[in-house]
N, C-alpha and C positions, 0 to 999 in steps of 0.2 A: 266246707267252703271251697269255692272255686276261684280261679283267676280270670273268669269270664268278665265281660263288660257289665257294668251295673245295669240292672233291669229297672230299678226304681219302684218295685212293688214287692210286698212281703206278705207272709202269714205270721201272725204273732199269737201265741197261746201259752198257757202255763206249761203244756207238754205237747210238742208236735208229734202226732201219732205215727207218722211215716218216717222210719229211721234213715231212709236213703234219699230224703229230700236234700237239695243243695241250695246254696245262696252265694252270690258273688261277694268277695271280700269288701268291695267298695260299698255295697248295700249294708253289710254288717257295720262298717265304720260309721256310716251315716246314721243308722239307728242308734248305735252306741253313743255317739256324740249328742244325740237329743234325749237320751233316756238314762244317762249315767247317774242322775240324782234320785231315781225312782225307788231305790232300796227294795227291789222286788226281782225275783228270778223269773224269767220267761224265756221261751225259745222262739226262734224265728227261722223261717225258710222262705224261699221265693214263693210268691202267691199273688193275690189280687188287690191287696190293700196298698194304696199309694203311700210311699214312705213319708211324704209330708203330713199325712193323717195319722201315721203310726204312733207318735207320742201321745196324742189325745186318746186314741183307741186303747193303748196300753194302760194309760193312767186311769181312765174311767171304766173300761171293760174288765181289765185284769187285776188292777190294784184295789179299786173301790167296790168291787162286786161283793165282797163279804160283809 
């Protein structure tokens, strides 16, 4: 995590492949606030997915995929 200004976009996967990717703390907080009830472990980093779309993506792509 970095102290950089929020970007507003993320990557969300079960496992982020690149160990050196970073994400601003503000973006982490926003995603956490919208996904705390999911009962699913996932990783995030800065990416191309708008944070406002992240909860739906995580719920349907990562949680319900099995």
